[in-house]
C-alpha positions in Angstrom: 5.8 -19.4 23.5 3.6 -17.4 20.5 4.6 -13.8 19.8 1.5 -11.6 19.8 0.1 -9.9 16.8 -1.0 -6.6 16.9 -4.3 -5.9 14.3 -5.2 -2.4 13.4 -8.8 -1.8 11.8 -9.9 -5.2 12.3 -13.3 -6.4 10.7 -14.7 -9.6 10.3 -13.4 -10.3 7.1 -9.8 -8.2 7.5 -7.5 -6.2 9.1 -6.1 -3.1 7.5 -2.9 -3.9 8.9 -0.8 -6.5 11.2 2.4 -6.3 13.1 4.1 -9.5 14.3 7.8 -9.6 15.1 8.6 -6.2 14.0 7.0 -6.3 10.6 3.8 -4.8 9.2 2.0 -6.1 6.4 -0.4 -3.5 5.2 -2.9 -3.5 2.2 -4.4 0.0 0.9 -7.2 0.7 -1.5 -8.6 3.5 -3.1 -11.4 5.5 -0.8 -12.7 7.7 -4.2 -13.1 5.0 -6.8 -14.3 7.3 -9.0 -11.3 9.5 -9.0 -8.6 9.7 -11.9 -5.5 6.9 -11.6 -3.4 9.4 -10.6 -5.7 10.5 -7.8 -6.2 7.1 -6.8 -2.5 6.9 -7.1 -1.8 9.8 -4.3 -4.6 8.6 -2.2 -3.4 5.0 -1.6 -0.2 6.0 -1.0 -1.2 9.1 1.6 -3.4 6.2 3.2 -0.2 3.7 2.9 1.8 6.6 4.8 -0.6 7.3 7.5 -1.1 3.9 8.4 2.7 3.3 8.5 2.8 5.7 11.1 -0.2 4.3 13.1 1.9 0.8 13.0 5.0 3.0 14.4 6.8 2.6 10.9 7.6 5.3 8.3 7.8 5.1 4.2 11.2 4.7 4.4 11.3 1.5 6.2 9.1 -0.2 3.6 10.6 -3.4 2.5 8.4 -4.7 -0.4 5.5 -3.5 -2.0 3.3 -5.3 -4.8 1.4 -2.5 -6.9 -1.8 -3.9 -8.6 -3.0 -2.0 -11.5 -6.4 -2.7 -13.2 -4.6 -1.8 -16.4 -1.0 -1.8 -16.9 -1.6 1.1 -19.3 -1.6 3.1 -16.0 2.3 2.2 -14.9 3.4 5.2 -16.1 1.1 7.5 -14.5 1.6 5.2 -11.3 5.4 5.7 -11.5 5.2 9.1 -11.8 3.1 9.7 -8.2 5.2 6.8 -6.7 8.7 8.5 -7.6 7.6 11.7 -6.3 6.5 10.2 -3.0 9.3 8.1 -2.2 12.3 9.4 -0.3 15.4 9.3 -2.5 17.5 6.3 -1.5 14.8 4.2 0.1 12.9 2.4 -2.8 11.9 -1.2 -1.5 11.7 -4.2 -3.4 8.8 -3.8 -5.7 6.5 -5.6 -8.2 4.1 -4.2 -10.4 1.2 -6.6 -11.8 -2.1 -6.0 -13.9 -4.9 -7.6 -12.1 -8.8 -7.3 -11.9 -9.7 -6.0 -8.7 -12.4 -6.2 -6.2 -14.1 -2.8 -7.4 -14.3 -2.5 -10.9 -13.7 1.4 -10.7 -10.4 0.6 -8.5 -7.2 1.7 -10.5 -5.2 0.8 -8.3 -4.0 -1.6 -5.1 -1.0 -1.6 -2.8 0.0 -4.5 -0.4 3.4 -3.5 1.6 5.6 -5.0 4.0 7.6 -2.5 6.2 10.0 -2.6 9.3 8.5 -1.5 12.5 
């Protein structure tokens, strides 16, 4: 018997989040592409936190995050915002990579996996 998959914010192309077997899968991109790197980082992390709450989780339940940066030169700026956002002692496994993002104005995108 297949266990149900819960989908949140589903469109024809993607879902904002899915939950299966007590694990949430989430991707967040900036809502304000014209914003600075730091502002986009804060915005994406706030969106991630809101989505985690929506699926029944929280940022201290993050298991893994992949940080996609348009420019690795923005890593220090991202880390400053990330470090202030995290709850001490709850850092997930994390990778940070430089990639071409879907919108050339995007500076950051986050893919997250969390326990629910």
